[in-house]
C-alpha positions as CSV (number, residue, x, y, z in Angstrom):
1,X,126.3,94.1,116.2
2,X,123.8,90.9,117.0
3,X,126.6,88.5,114.4
4,X,130.5,89.8,115.8
5,X,132.1,87.2,114.3
6,X,131.7,88.9,111.1
7,X,133.1,91.7,112.2
8,X,136.2,93.1,110.3
9,X,135.4,90.5,107.4
10,X,135.5,91.0,103.7
11,X,132.1,91.9,102.7
12,X,131.6,89.0,100.9
13,X,132.1,87.1,103.3
14,X,129.7,89.2,105.7
15,X,127.2,89.1,103.0
16,X,127.1,85.5,102.3
17,X,127.1,84.4,105.4
18,X,123.9,86.9,106.6
19,X,122.2,85.4,103.7
20,X,122.8,81.4,104.8
21,X,121.4,82.7,107.6
22,X,118.5,84.1,106.8
23,X,118.2,81.3,103.9
24,X,117.7,78.5,107.1
25,X,116.2,81.1,108.8
26,X,113.5,81.2,106.5
27,X,113.5,77.5,105.3
28,X,113.3,76.0,108.7
29,X,110.0,78.6,109.6
30,X,107.9,77.9,106.5
31,X,108.2,74.6,107.2
32,X,107.3,75.3,110.0
33,X,104.5,76.7,109.4
34,X,103.6,73.8,106.4
35,X,103.1,70.8,109.5
36,X,101.0,73.1,111.2
37,X,99.0,73.7,107.6
38,X,99.4,70.1,107.8
39,X,97.7,69.7,111.5
40,X,95.1,72.3,110.2
41,X,93.8,70.3,108.0
42,X,93.4,67.3,109.8
43,X,91.8,68.7,112.9
44,X,87.5,69.5,112.5
45,X,88.8,73.4,112.3
46,X,89.1,73.1,108.6
47,X,85.8,70.9,108.0
48,X,84.2,73.7,109.7
49,X,86.0,76.4,108.2
50,X,85.9,74.3,104.6
51,X,85.7,76.4,101.0
52,X,86.8,79.8,103.1
53,X,90.1,78.1,104.0
54,X,90.7,76.6,100.7
55,X,90.1,80.3,99.3
56,X,92.1,81.5,101.5
57,X,95.4,79.5,100.7
58,X,94.8,80.1,96.5
59,X,95.0,84.0,98.0
60,X,98.1,82.9,99.9
61,X,99.4,81.1,97.1
62,X,98.4,84.2,94.0
63,X,99.0,87.5,96.2
64,X,101.7,86.6,99.0
65,X,104.5,86.1,97.5
66,X,105.4,89.8,97.3
67,X,104.8,90.0,101.2
68,X,107.2,87.9,101.5
69,X,109.4,89.3,99.5
70,X,108.4,92.6,101.4
71,X,108.0,91.3,104.2
72,X,112.2,90.6,105.3
73,X,112.4,94.7,104.7
74,X,110.1,94.7,108.1
75,X,111.7,94.4,111.5
76,X,108.9,91.4,113.5
77,X,106.8,90.5,110.5
78,X,108.8,88.6,108.9
79,X,108.2,85.3,110.9
80,X,105.4,85.8,110.9
81,X,104.4,86.5,106.8
82,X,107.3,83.2,106.1
83,X,105.4,81.4,109.0
84,X,101.8,82.3,107.3
85,X,103.4,81.1,104.5
86,X,104.0,77.3,104.7
87,X,101.0,77.3,107.1
88,X,98.7,78.3,103.9
89,X,100.1,75.9,101.8
90,X,101.6,79.0,99.2
91,X,103.2,76.9,96.7
92,X,106.8,75.7,96.8
93,X,108.4,77.5,93.7
94,X,106.6,80.7,94.3
95,X,107.5,80.7,97.7
96,X,111.2,80.1,96.9
97,X,110.9,82.6,94.9
98,X,109.8,85.3,96.8
99,X,111.7,84.0,100.1
100,X,115.2,84.1,98.1
101,X,114.9,87.4,96.5
102,X,113.9,88.8,101.0
103,X,116.8,87.1,101.1
104,X,119.1,88.7,99.5
105,X,117.6,92.2,100.0
106,X,117.9,91.5,103.9
107,X,121.4,90.0,103.3
108,X,122.0,93.3,101.3
109,X,120.5,95.5,104.1
110,X,122.7,94.0,106.7
111,X,125.4,93.7,105.2
112,X,126.1,97.4,104.5
113,X,124.7,99.0,107.6
114,X,121.4,99.6,106.1
115,X,120.3,99.0,109.8
116,X,121.9,102.3,110.8
117,X,119.8,104.2,108.0
118,X,116.9,102.6,109.4
119,X,117.2,103.6,113.2
120,X,118.7,106.7,111.5
121,X,115.6,107.0,109.9
122,X,113.0,106.1,112.7
123,X,115.1,108.4,114.6
124,X,113.3,111.4,112.5
125,X,110.4,110.0,112.1
126,X,110.0,110.8,116.2
127,X,111.0,113.8,116.2
128,X,109.5,114.8,113.0
129,X,107.2,112.8,111.7
130,X,106.2,115.0,108.9
131,X,110.1,115.3,107.8
132,X,110.9,112.2,107.9
133,X,108.2,111.0,105.2
134,X,109.2,114.0,103.4
135,X,112.9,112.3,103.8
136,X,111.8,108.6,102.2
137,X,109.8,110.4,99.4
138,X,112.7,111.9,98.0
139,X,115.3,108.5,97.9
140,X,112.8,107.0,96.7
141,X,111.7,109.4,94.1
142,X,115.5,109.8,93.5
143,X,115.6,105.8,93.1
144,X,113.4,105.7,91.1
145,X,115.2,108.5,88.7
146,X,118.0,106.3,88.5
147,X,116.2,104.1,87.1
148,X,114.6,106.0,85.2
149,X,118.1,108.1,83.7
150,X,119.8,104.0,83.2
151,X,117.2,102.8,81.4
152,X,116.9,105.5,79.0
153,X,120.6,105.7,78.8
154,X,120.8,101.7,77.6
155,X,117.9,102.3,75.3
156,X,119.6,105.0,73.0
157,X,122.8,103.4,73.3
158,X,121.0,99.7,72.1
159,X,118.8,102.6,69.4
160,X,122.6,103.4,68.3
161,X,124.0,100.9,65.5
162,X,127.1,98.9,67.0
163,X,129.6,97.4,65.9
164,X,127.5,94.5,65.0
165,X,125.6,96.4,62.3
166,X,128.0,98.2,61.0
167,X,129.3,94.8,60.4
168,X,126.5,93.0,58.4
169,X,125.9,96.6,56.7
170,X,129.4,95.5,54.8
171,X,129.0,92.2,54.5
172,X,126.1,92.4,52.6
173,X,127.5,95.2,50.7
């Protein structure tokens, strides 16, 4: 574990520490990218690219936030995506929301042993790609089914008259 100093600590300490670490790292990478982007905009490259650069920046700003969030669930791509978001001048509020959601997910994966699960899946993939894809599809299906079941349960509970509805009926009568 690269964070040995957290070993044996309560979950909330581990999660909070990892969240702070990834938050600071992602922010630093984004702002380094902003500096690179500012340099590009002052260079001859920006003049040569012209409208293409502006169009690319608009696309990154519009469609980039989901990529930023999902990059935190990858290994090796996260830094490049955060740097590109900064260099392509993704608006900071949009970036911050997407980055924070990704940081929350990253901290959860690392603090809950998710890397062990990913390593086991990768080992399965190396031995049987078809079985690994089937296992991933099964996991996604199970999560989707759980979410749908929970939503239906909430709707049913909301459809039943609660105490407030009964009180309103009593006071109205």
